[in-house]
C-alpha positions in Angstrom: -3.6 -47.3 145.5 -6.7 -45.0 145.7 -8.1 -42.6 143.3 -9.0 -39.5 144.9 -11.6 -37.6 142.9 -12.1 -33.9 143.8 -15.1 -33.3 145.9 -17.3 -30.3 146.4 -18.3 -29.1 149.6 -21.7 -28.0 149.9 -22.4 -27.3 153.4 -20.4 -26.7 156.6 -21.1 -27.5 160.2 -17.5 -26.5 162.3 -15.3 -29.2 161.3 -17.7 -31.3 159.8 -18.7 -30.9 156.0 -21.0 -32.0 153.0 -19.6 -32.9 149.5 -21.0 -33.9 146.0 -19.2 -35.9 144.2 -21.6 -36.7 140.6 -25.0 -36.2 142.8 -23.5 -38.0 145.8 -23.5 -36.5 148.9 -21.6 -37.8 151.9 -20.2 -36.3 155.1 -16.6 -35.2 155.5 -14.3 -34.3 158.3 -12.1 -31.2 157.5 -10.3 -31.3 160.7 -6.8 -32.4 158.8 -7.6 -29.3 156.2 -4.4 -26.7 156.0 -6.6 -23.9 155.1 -10.0 -22.8 156.1 -13.0 -24.3 154.0 -16.3 -22.5 152.6 -18.8 -24.0 150.5 -18.0 -24.6 147.1 -14.2 -25.5 147.3 -13.5 -28.6 146.0 -11.2 -30.7 148.3 -9.4 -34.2 147.8 -11.1 -37.0 150.4 -9.7 -39.9 151.9 -11.1 -42.2 154.6 -13.4 -39.6 155.4 -11.9 -36.2 155.7 -10.5 -33.7 153.8 -6.9 -33.3 152.6 -6.2 -31.2 150.4 -8.0 -28.1 148.8 -7.8 -27.6 145.2 -8.3 -25.0 142.4 -11.6 -25.2 141.0 -10.6 -25.5 137.3 -8.2 -28.2 137.9 -11.0 -30.0 139.8 -13.0 -29.7 136.9 -10.9 -30.8 134.0 -9.6 -34.4 136.9 -14.1 -34.1 136.8 -14.2 -34.2 133.2 -11.6 -37.2 132.7 -13.0 -39.2 134.7 -15.7 -39.1 133.8 -14.3 -39.6 129.8 -12.5 -43.0 131.5 -16.1 -44.1 133.4 -17.9 -43.4 129.8 -15.3 -45.5 128.2 -15.1 -48.8 130.3 -19.1 -48.8 130.2 -19.1 -48.8 126.7 -16.5 -51.7 126.3 -18.7 -53.2 128.7 -21.9 -53.0 126.9 -19.6 -54.1 124.2 -17.9 -56.6 125.5 -21.7 -58.3 126.8 -22.8 -57.8 123.4 -20.3 -60.2 121.5 -20.8 -63.2 124.7 -24.9 -63.0 123.8 -23.8 -63.5 120.1 -21.0 -66.3 120.8 -23.2 -68.3 122.5 
């Protein structure tokens, strides 16, 4: 199973692009996209290839949901960690 996180294109050079996700940047390949990609577009990336463009609003909604999940998991981890300290 894989989770595709929407990534925003910040630079394009022919069929290569740099995408940004939560401040992390990486190079991807655009050759599998059916649509022309532009700077500012959001794409789903799998194994280094953009596989689909995503509407901006849908991408931003997904990123908000993912951020909320990450925050909740981190909060639970901190909570479990503090109970381990007091139980020993």
